[in-house]
RODO-970400 format. One record per residue: residue in one letter; y, z, x of N, C-alpha, C in turn. Coordinates in pm, whole numbers, plus 32768, in hexadecimal, padded with zeros to 4 digits. Each point is the difference from the previous one (the first is absolute). Layout:
N
AYZXYZXYZX...
***
This chain:
435
X7B997F9E7F81800C7FEC7F727F7780077FBFX7FFC80387F8C7F8480047FB67FF67F887FA3X7F8C7FC67FF87FEE7F877FB07F8580117FA8X80127FEB7F7F7F9080017FA3800F7F877FA4X7F967FEA7FB280057F9B7F9680217F768036X7FCB7FDE807380147F7A80337F787FBE800BX7FFA7F817FE67F807FB980017FD47FDC808CX80607FDE80557FDE7FDA808880618043805FX7FCE802980728054803B80687FFC7FA48078X80757FD4802E80057FA4806F8018804C8081X7FAA7FED805F8011804180827FED7F96806BX806E7FE2804280027F9C806A7FB17F837FDCX80147FD27F857FBF7F847FD87F7780127FC2X7FCC807D80007F7D80187FC6801280327F72X7FB47FCB7FA18007802F7F777F8B805E7FE7X8020807A7FD57F9980657FEC7FFC80217F6CX7F8C80007FC57FF5800E7F70803280867FD0X802480077F7F803B80787FC87FA280768003X7F7F7FED80127FA3806F8006801B80588079X80447FC980668021804D8076808F80347FFAX80527FC77FAB808F801B8005802180917FE5X7FB580437FA7802280887FDC7FE680628071X7FB47FD680657FEC80568074807F800D8051X80587FA07FF3806D7FF2805E808580257FC1X803B80718028807980297FBF807E7FC28037X7FFC7FC58076807B7FD1803C80057F688006X807A7FCD800F80127F7080097FBB7FCA807CX7FD77F837FF87FB57FC5806D805C7FD1806EX80438060803E80587FDF8070800480748060X7FDA7FE9807C800580698063808E80218029X80637FB37FCF808B80178023804980597F9DX7FBB80317F98804180567F9F802180878040X807C802A7FF2802E807F8037803580537F8DX7FC780767FEC8021804D7F89806A806B8017X80208021807B805B806F80177FB680837FF1X8049806E80067FBD80827FFF802880567F89X80247FC17F91801F804B7F867F9A7FE77F93X7FDF7F827FE67F9E7FDD7F997F8A7FB9803FX7F8B800F7FC17F877FC6803A7FE37F737FCCX80517FCF7FA27FE57F7C7FC6807D7FCF7FB9X7FF57F967FB480707FC87FB78044806A7FAAX8085800C8011804980607FAD80607FB47FA4X802280417F9080577FC37F9C8078805A7FE4X80727FC07FE88077804C7FE380637FAC7FB2X807880347FEE80637FB67FB2808A803F800DX80667FAE7FEE8081802F7FD27FED80067F69X7FFD80787FC87FCB800F7F78805E7FCB7F95X80827FF6801F805A7FCA7F9C7FFE80507F80X801A7FBF7F92800080437F8080647FC07FA1X7FF4801D7F8180557FBE7F9C808A80407FF1X801980718044807C80487FEB807A7FB1802FX806F801B7FC280807FC78029805780728034X806C7FDD8042805C80668032802C80597F8DX8014808480157FFF803F80847F7580228036X7F967FEC7FB17F79801E80307FC27F82803CX802C7FE080797FCE7F8880447F6B8012801DX7FB67F9380097F6F800C80137FD5802C808CX8027807680287FD28038807E7F7180357FEEX7FBC801D806E7F7680317FF57FFA80937FD8X802D801E7F867FF380877FCD7F7480157FC7X7FE580797FD77F7980217FD17FD67FA77F8BX805C7FE87FA37FDE7FAF7F8A7FDF7F718027X804F7FC380577FE97F7580267F817FEF8052X7FE4806280567F837FFA804C7F8980087FA2X8005805F7FA37F9180107FA27FF07F847FA8X80707FC37FD97FF97F897FAB7FBD7F8C8047X80227FED80827FC47F9080477F6C801B801AX7FDE807C80217F72801F80147FB07FEA7F80X803C80227F8E7FBC7FE87F817FF27F6A7FE5X80667FB480267FFD7F6F7FEC7F907FBF804EX7FF28026807F7F9A7FC180547F7B804A7FFEX7FFE80787FC57F83804A7FF77FCC802F8085X805D8022805B7FD780268088806E80508043X7FD580598057805E8053804C80507FAA8061X807E8026801680547FBE80657FED80438087X7FCE7FB580607FF1803680878087800E8044X80587F9E7FE980857FFE803E80697FE57F95X806D804C800480707FEC7FA580777FCE8050X80347F8D7FD880707FC280468084803F7FD2X805E800D805F808380357FDD80697FC4805EX807E80077FD7806E7FC6804B806D806A8013X80298013807C80648064802180747FBD8048X80747FFD7FC080787FC5803A8051806C8047X80247FE6807D80518060804B808780167FBCX802D7F9E7FB8808480077FC18002805A7F85X7F8E800C7FBB800180447F7F7F9D80737FF3X7F948001804E7F91805C7FE67FF18069806DX8005807E7FDB7FF6806F805F7F6E80278017X7FE9805780627F7A803480187FCF80507F87X805680537FC77FD580517F8F7FD97FA87F89X804A7F977FE87FDE7FA27F967F787FC0801CX7FEB7FD8807E7F827FC280277F8D80617FF3X8018807C80247F9480647FFC7FC980117F72X80557FF37F9C7FD080127F787F957F997FDCX800B7F8880387F9C7F9A7FE67F868010805BX8016803680777F8F802280557FA880687FBDX803F805B7FBA7FB480667FB87FA97FC27F93X80337F957FC07FB17FB97F9B7F847FC38040X80147FBD80727F8F7FC280467F9C806A802EX8033806D80357FA8806C80307FAC80377F8EX8041801D7F8E7FB780377F8E7F987F9D7FCBX801A7F8080137FA57F997FD07F917FDF8064X8007803C80777F9D7FE1806680127F78803DX807D7FD1800680207F7B803380558008807EX7FFA7F978052805B7FEE807080807FC07FCAX8074802C8031807B7FBA7FDC802B7FA68072X801D7F827FDD80357F9E805F80957FF17FE5X80528020806480917FFC7FEF803B7F8B804BX80457FA97FB680537F9A804080808047802AX8013800F80838070804B803880717F9D801DX805F7FF97FA280607F937FF98089802C8034X80297FD08076807B8032803F80817FC27FCAX80057FDE7F81807C7FCA7FC7806D806C8005X807C7FDE801F80367F78800F80027FD08090X7FAE803C805580097FE780907FB27F85802DX802C7FC980707FB67F9980477FA480438065X7FAA7FB1803D7FAA80358069805480358074X806B7FB980218058802E806C804180857FDDX802580127F81803780807FD57F9C80728016X7F817FE57FDF7F98806680157FF780238094X80017F9B80567FF880178090807B80488034X80707FEE7FBC807C804580288007808F7FCCX7F98802A7FB77FF9808B7FD48044801E7F7CX80287F9A7FB5804A80197F847FAC80477F95X7F7E7FF2800A7FAA80417F9D7FBB807C8034X8026802F80747FB8806F803F7FF9807D7FA9X807180267FC58001807B7FB07FA17FF37F89X7FFF7F8C7FC37FA67FE87F8E7F6E8003802DX7FE17FB8806C7F777FFE80337FD1808D801FX80588050803C7FD98087802A7FD780577F89X803E7FEB7F8B7FD8804F7F8B7F727FDE7FD7X7FD97F8180107F787FD87FDE7F9D802E806BX802A7FFE807D7FA98033806B7FDD80917FE4X806480507FE27FEA808E7FE57FB080147F81X80267FB87F967FBD80117F807F6F7FD58002X7FE57F8C803B7F767FCD80017FA78055805AX8037802F806E7FB0805580597FD6807F7FB7X805B803E7FB87FDF807C7FB97FA97FE57F86X80097F867FC97FB27FE07F887F6B8001801CX7FDA7FC880747F75800C802C7FA17F967FD0X80107FCF7F857FA57F9C7FCA80127F798046X7F957FB28006800B7F7B803C805B7FA77FADX805D7FBE804180607FA67FC080047F7E8050X80057F8F7FBB800E7F7F804280927FD27FF2X803A7FD3806E808B7FD47FFF80087F728039X80497FA97FB980167F78803180977FE8800CX803780138076808F7FEB801580237F6B8005X80787FDE7FD380397F79800E7FA07F937FCFX7FC780157F8B7F9D7FA07FCF80437F7C7FDAX7FB27F968007802D7F787FDC807D7FD6804EX80038021807F80767FDB805180077F6B801BX7F957FB57FE380037F6F8013803A7FB87F87X805A80447FB980457FC57F8E80968014800CX80477FDB7F96809280098004803780587F8FX7FAB80537FC3802A804D7F8B801D8093801FX7FE480308077801E808B8024806580058072X80448070800D8067800E80677FC57FF6808DX7F7F801C800F7FBE7FF680827FB47F7B8011X80107FA57FA37FB97F81800580377FA3806AX7FA77FC8804E80287F9F806680437F877FC2X7FD07FD77F8B803A7F8C7FBD808C80177FCEX8029807D7FF0808880207FD4806080078076X7FD1803780708055801280777FA57FF8807AX7FF37F8780387FA07FF0806E8037802A8087X8074803F80008035803C807A7FE180968001X803780497F9F7FE680907FF77F7380207FD1X7FC17F9E7FC37F7580127FD37FA37F9E8046X80207FD880787FA47FAC804C7F7780438002X7F977FB07FFD7F7B80387FF07FDF806A806AX802E7FEC807B7FE880648068804780837FE0X80767FF67FC0804880797FDB7FBC80487F8CX7FC97FB57FA27FB5803D7F937F87804B8037X7FB97FC1805B7F8D8042803F802B807E8049X80707FF98046803380748049802A806F7F9FX803B7FDB7F8F802980637F9C7F8680467FC4X7F957FB57FE97F83803A7FD17FCF80688065X7FFD7FDB80807FD2805D8067805D80798009X80807FE97FED8063806B80067FE1806B7F96X7FE07FD47F877FE0805D7F947F7F804B801FX7F997FB7802A7F80803F801F801180668070X804C7FDD80678012805A8071804480837FD8X80597FFB7F9E8040807B7FD27F99805D7FBFX7FA27FC87FB67F9680527FC67FA38035806DX7FE17FAC805F7FA5802B806A803F806C8058X80817FF380188044806480537FF9808A7FBFX7FFB80027F7B7FF7807F7FB77F6F80297FE7X7FA27FB4803C7F71801E7FF37FD07FFD7F6EX80317F9D7FB67FCF7FEA7F787F7E7FB28008X7F9680387FC97F7B7FC3800F7FC37FD17F7CX804780117F907FC57FE07F7F80377F7D7FC4X80347FA8805680347F7F7FD37FAC7F8F8037X7FE17F9F7FAB7FC67F81802B806E7F977FF4X80127FB2806A806D7F9F80057FD07F767FD7X80477FC47FA27FDA7F807FC5806E7F9A801DX7FDA7F93803F805E7F9180177FE67F967F97X806B7FD37FBD7FF37FA47F90804C7F7E8019X7FBD7F917FEB80417F7E80037FF07FBD7F79X805F7FAA7FDD7FF97FB97F817FB07F7F8010X7FC47FD17F937FB07F87800C80547F858020X807F7FFF7FD580597F91801F8075802C8055X802B7FA980598073801E8056807D7FBD7FC6X806F80497FFE807D7FCB7FC7807480198060X80407F93802C8074800E80557FE57FDE8092X806B7FE380477FF57FD9808D7FCA80738054X7FA87FDE805C7FCD8062805F7F8E80557FCDX7FC87FDD7F8B7F9580517FC77F777FC4801BX7FA1805780207F747FDA800F7FAC806E7FC0X7F807FE87FF47FA980647FC37FEB80798059X7FFD7FEC80837FD6806D805980658024806CX80757FC37FFF8060801A806B8034808E8006X7FF8804A7F90803280897FFE7F9180678016X7F887FD180237F91805E80158023805E8074X7FF980837FE98030806080657F9C8021806CX7F867FCF7FF77F9B801C80667F9080567FCAX7F8A7FED80357F8A80457FCF800C80988006X804680358064800B8091800E8056803F7F94X80477FAE7FB4805A80357F9A7FD17FE17F71X7F8D7FC77FF37FD37FD37F7C7F7380367FE5X7FF0803E7F8A7F7B80287FD07FC57F997FA1X80557FC87FAB7FD67F9B7F9F80657F8F7FFDX7FCE7F897FE580557F8C7FE47FF67FE47F6BX80747FEA7FC17FFC7FDB7F72804F7F817FE9X7FDF7FBC7F95803E7F827FD98033800D7F71X80777FCA7FE780357FF67F7980047F6C7FD7X7FDC7FE37F8580047F757FD37FE87FF37F6BX803E7F9B7FC47FF97FED7F6F7FEB7F6C7FDEX7FB77FEA7F937FF77F7A7FC7806C7FF57F94X806C7FB9801D806F7FF27FA27FE57F987F94X7F927FB7800C7FE47F9A7F9C80747F9F7FF2X80267FE47F8680707FA47FE8807B804A7FCBX800C8082801F8072804F7FD180827FCD803CX7FFF7FE8808380797FDA804780087F698011X80797FD0801680127F6F80147FBB7FD28080X7FF2805D80607FC67FDC80817F6A801C8008X7FC7803C7F987F75802D80097F9F7FA67FB4X7F82801080237F937FBA7FBB7F89805F7FF9X7FA17FDF7FAC7F8880547FF67FB57FFD8084X7FE2807680367FBA800A80807F88805C7FF2X7F8F7FD480307F8880537FFD801080748061X7FA780617FF680028070805E7FF87FCF808FX7FA87F9F80187FF27FCD8088807F7FBA802EX80427FB97FA9807B7FBC802680708065801EX8001806E7FB98067806680187FEA80468086X7F83801C80237FE7805A80707FBE7FC1807AX7FD07F857FFA7FB47FC98071804F80008082X80797FCA8001804B7FF2807C80218087803FX8030805C7FB08026808280387F8480508029X7F947FF47FB57F84804480267FCE7FD08088X80027F7E80137FD77FCA8082805A80348070X8082800B7FE3805F802B80667FE88090802CX7FE6805A7FA07FF2808E80247F738024802CX7F9F7FA97FE87F76802080237FE980068096X80607FD4804E7FF080098092800D808F8032X803580577FAD8012808B802A7F8780547FD7X7FD2805980577F8980527FE0802480797FACX80317FE67F878029806A7FA67FCA7FE67F73X7FEC806B7FB17FDA7FEC7F73806E7FB77FB4X7FDA7FAB7FA280607FAF7FB57FEF801C7F6BX807080177FBA7FF9800C7F6F807B7FBF7FC1X7FF97FED7F7D80717FC97FB5804D80737FC3X807D8014802D805180717FD080487FE07F7EX801E7F827FEA803C7FD27F837FC97F757FE3X7FCC7FEE7F897FDB7F787FD97FEF7FFC7F69X80107F897FC97FEE7FEA7F7180087F6B7FE4X7FE87FDE7F83800C7F767FD380427FFF7F77X804D7F987FE780387FEA7F7C7F987FC27FA4X80227FF97F807FB07FB57F9F803D7F757FE9X80787FEA8036804B7F867FE37FD17F8E805BX7FC47F9B7FC67FD17F8E804D7F6C7FFF8019X7FBA80677FD07F71800880177FC6807C7FBEX7F8A8028802B7FBC80747FC87FFA806F8067X804080707FE27FFA807480597F708032800EX7FB67FFF7F927F75802E80057FAC7FAB805EX80107F7D7FF87FB57FA8805A802B80138090X8081801980158034801780887FBE807C803CX7FF6806A7FB07FC1807C802E7F6B7FEB8019X7FBE7FBC7FA47F707FE6800F7FE37FB2807FX80507F9980197FEE7FB0807A80198053807CX806280597FFB801C805780717F8580538025X7FC580427F9F7F8C8053801C7F8A7FAC802FX7FF77F857FD07F907FAA802A80087FDC8093X80797FE48032800D7FCF80898020806C8067X802480767FD38023806980607F948019806AX7F8180137FDA7F9C802380657FEA7F95806AX80107F807FDA7FE07F95805E807A7FC58045X80707FF67FB980767FBF8039806A80628033X7FFB807B7FCD805F8066802C7FB78083801CX7F997FFC80547FA8807580108045807A803CX80727FEC804380408074803F806180497FA4X80147FD07F88805380497FA17FAF80737FC7X8030807C80177FB280767FDB804980567F99X806B7FCC7FC58046804B7F9A80577FA57FABX800B801E7F7E804E7FB07FA3805A805C7FAFX80847FEA800A8061804F7FB480507FA37FA5X7FE280077F80803F7FA97F9D808F802F7FE4X805D7FA17FF3808A80207FDB80097FF67F68X800080747FBF7FF180047F6F808580197FB9X805E7FA88013807E800A7FB780387F767FE6X800C7FDD7F83803D7F817FDD8097800D800AX803F7F9F8043808F8003801B803B7F787FDBX80857FF48006803B7F7D7FE07FCB7F8D8054X7FD2801E807B7FCF7F9480567F6C7FE37FEEX7FBC80487FA77F737FE47FED7FB980657FA8X7F9C7FD37FB67FAF80587FAB7F8C80388052X801F805C805B7FA0802F80637FA1806B7FCBX801D80377F8C7FA880677FC97F717FCD7FEDX7FA0805A80127F737FDA7FF07FDF7FE37F6EX804280467FA47FDA7FF87F73804D7F967FB2X80297F95804380407F927FB87F9D7FB57FA7X7F808013801B7F987FC97FA87F848056800DX7FB580097F947F84804B80037F9E7FC48064X80007F7C800A7FA37FBD805B801F80218092X8080801480218025802480897FCC808C8022X8010805D7FA37FCE808780157F697FFF8013X7FBA7FB57FAC7F6E7FFA800A7FD37FC08082X80497F9A802F7FDD7FC0807F801080628074X806A804F7FFB801A806580687F92806A7FFFX7FDE80307F8B7F9A80697FF57F787FCB802BX7FE07F857FDB7F807FC780277FF97FEC8097X806E7FD0803B80017FEE80907FF08083804BX804480677FD27FF4808380417F74803A7FF5X7FBB7FDF7F937F7D803C7FE97F9A7FDC806BX801C7F98804E7FA67FD9806C8009805E8077X806380597FFE8018805B80707FF580907FD1X7FA8804E803A7FF9808D7FD9807E8049802CX801E80727FC68079804980258005801E8096X80757FE7803B8011801D808E7FFF80978017X7FCC802780717FFC808E8024805E801A8075X804280717FFD8055802980707FA8802E8072X80187FCD80767FAA80218071804A80478070X807F801D7FEF80478047806980947FF77FF0X80478057804480927FFE7FFD80348049807AX80837FF6801380458047806C7FCD7FDC808AX7FCF7F8480117FDB7FD2808580787FC58046X7FF67FEE807F80707FCD804E802F7F797FCDX80837FF37FEE80387F827FCE7FE07F8E805FX7FE17F8E7FC77FDE7F8A80507F6C7FF08013X7FB180677FD87F707FF980137FBF7FC27F87X7FA67FA280147FB27FC77F947F6E80068024X7FAC80007F9B7F71800A80147FBC7F8C7FBBX7FAF7FB780467FB37F937FC57F82803C7FC4X8000800D7F7C7F8F80417FBF7F857FA97FFBX800B7F8280297F877FB0800B7FB28028807DX80458045805B7FC18028807E7FC080897FF0X7F8780047FD37FB8807C7FE97F968010806AX7FD7807C80177F9A801B80647F7C7FC17FD7X7FB47FCD80617F807FC17FE67F9480697FF5X7FA67FEF7FA17F9680607FE97F9B80008072X7FAF806A800B7F98800580667F9E7F8B7FF0X7FB17FE8806A7FA77F8D80007F85801B7FAAX80137FED7F7F7F9180057FA280207F9B7F94X7F9A7FCA7FC1801A7F987F9D802280417F7BX807780367FFA802E80487F8A800B7FA57F85X80177F7D801780167FA77F8F7F7E7FDE7FB5X7F8A8019803E7F827FE37FBC7FF280527F81X8037807B80027FF880557F8A804F7FC57F8BX805B7FA4802180527FBF7F9A7FCD7F757FDEX7F8F7FDA803E7FC47F807FE1802E7F8D8058X803B8020807580307F97805A7FCB8019808DX7FE17F9380447FD28009808A8073802A805AX7FDD802D80788067801A8063801D7F7F804DX80767FF8803680267F89804A7FAF7FF48080X7FEC7F88802D7FB47FE7807A804A803A8079X7FB88023806B804280318079806A7F9C8030X807380348020806E7FAB802E805F7FD77F91X7FD6800B7F8480587FE27F90804D807F7FDCX8077800D8037804E807B7FEF80847FE87FB7X80137F877FCC807F7FDF7FBE800880447F78X805B80607FF3801280497F8380607FB47FA5X7FD17FE17F8780577FBF7F9F804180657FA3X7FB480617FD7803580687FA97FB58082801CX803C806E7FD77FC18082800D800E804A7F7CX7F8F80367FCE800A80527F887FC7808A8020X7FE7804F7F997FD2808880167F7980068046X7FB37F957FF87F7B7FFE803E80067FE48095X805D7FAA8029800A7FDC808D803D7F768012X7FFB7FCC807C803B7F7D801C7F9F7F8F7FDEX80367F957FC27FAE7F917FD380227F80804BX7F967FB88026800F7F7C80397FC67F987FA3X7FF57F8480307FCA7F927FAF7F9A7FB38053X7F8D7FE47FC37F9B7FA9803B7FC17FAC7F92X7FFA7F7D801A7FC37FA47F9F803B80117F74X808380127FFC804B800C7F837FD9807C7FAFX7FC9806580467FDE807F7FC0803C80738051X801B806E7FBA8031807680487F91803B8056X8027803C806E7FA2804A805480498079803AX7FB5806C8017803C80798037800A7FFA8098X80718027803680167FFD80917FDE8087803CX7FB17FFE806B7FD1807E803C8026800F8093X804A7FA0803680248009808D808D7FCD8015X8037801C807580837FCE802380047FDB8094X80617FB08024800F7FD3808A8044806F8050X7FB7803B805E8037806F804E806D7FD38061X7FFC7F80802880647FD1805F80837FE07FB9X7FF77FC37F8C80797FE27FB27FE480277F6FX801080807FE47FD980377F7E804D7FC17F8CX807D7FD1801880527FCD7F937FD27F787FCDX7FA97FBC804A7FCA7F817FD07FB780127F7CX7FC980797FEC7FB9801B7F83805B7FF57F88X808280108017805F7FFD7F9280537F808000X7FD77FA0805380447F808001807A7FFA805BX800B805F805F8073800380597FD27FFD8092X804C7FBA80527FE57FFE808F80218087803EX7FD58012807B80298078804980837FE58049X804D8069801480827FF480417FF07FE78096X80677FC2803980067FF1809180648063803BX801E80697FB1805D8068802C7FD080857FC6X804A806A801A7FD680867FD6806880467FAAX805A7FB37FC18069803D7FAC7FC9801A7F74X7FF2807F7FDC7FC480277F82806C80057F93X7FE97FB97F91805980057F8C7FD3806D7F9FX7F7D80067FE67FCB806D7FAE7F6D8011801FX7FCA80707FD27F74802080157FC280267F7BX7F8A7FC87FE27FB6802B7F8B7F738023802BX7FA680127F9D7F79802D80217FB17F98804EX802C7F8480007FB87F97804780257FF98094X807C8022801F802E7FF8808A80977FF28008X802E7FD78075808F7FEF801780277F6E7FF0X80717FEB7FBB802C7F7A7FDF80867FE08041X800A7F858032807E7FCC8031801D7F7C7FB9X80587FB0803980207F7E7FC3801C7F99806CX7FD97F857FE7801F7F8D805580317F907FA5X80777FCF801C803B7F947FB07FFD80217F6BX8026807F7FE1800980307F777F7B80027FB6X7F918007804B7F7C80107FC67FC1807D803BX7FB180467FAE7FBD807880327F9E7FDC806FX7FEC805C805B7F997FF380687FCC808C801FX7F80800580297FC480818021801380218093X801F807E801C8013802D808A7F7E803D8033X7FCF7FCA806D7F848031803E80268072805FX7FD980797FDC802D8074804B7FD280028091X7F887FCA80197FCC8004808A805A7FB38060X80457F9B7FCF80587FB18057808C803B800AX801A80687FB38086803A7FFC8005808E803BX7F95802880417FFE8086803D804F80028082
***
């Protein structure tokens, strides 16, 4: 994540003055995983719109342009919803064309209504899935798909809380894999798979992570959550941290990029602007692994979720975004399930490159990388930044805050080396021991 306009940057308990902060584009966490599509925090939305039926607020060209004008920024990701019961591939393609023309990624909630997870496993949706397999493969552009989202609730036909037999969490996970495997069998390479859990669990047998299909089937993890304020009889005003803390902690055990696929706050019971401002204030330190924010911009009977419910809310959103430069696309069409830790950059040759920038180099043996920018990897000494010029040849991943693996199973490879995982944490693979 890129961070600007902050007075103090906290790194493992050390406070570093703002004079150093602008050197550092990423959040102060070696655990941030960006994936292989964007190089930093990305922004998106379900764009919504003021239209009423028959012109429902789908992400058409007008609604996309309206939201971009509202926030004064390009949409990196456009959210969309595709129901197996009502929406065909050709219908979906028309909105993919909007995203393509706009230079945006489309995120599709792939909703198997009216089926249960067991129905999916029994093949009831095969013909429908196959049309998307064929269509998406020929389409070629990168598309993100999140099947069976929010299954830890009771409001969808595949929700565990609605039917904990046919939608038992293990069956939901299996149905997710079933869908992915159909795309893989057809050699579709332009899809990124997103697993989504809701911030709250509703119904018997529901947990935050019980439906997780496994690291090999997931490119991104996303979370949905809303501050309902005092709209509902059962709700109360909840801060951003109160909405997302528990579920964030639950999914952080997985070595995958994390973003918010749907989120918003009401104005009822508090200030939406203050809620947004507080969110941006605590994201870098309390939620450092969140690398994308997709606002749900449609006010509905259950909540005034639109961003423009007040001028102050819009301004808070725009001000918060301004701390992050526009995200850049860094790749596409890579093997599904592969993620890249962009904090893990190659170490520069042994020269004191940071002196040209007014900073000393780190002392010999100080190889702990806190952040990496265009200049090189940075460490900390005496509460000041220092340039790192060496790495541990025996356990190279220590430089990035990760232990070395005790096995040789490679999950992905980047410019730094080969990466595996132990207890859902990244670890570096030492090639000399794996020959």
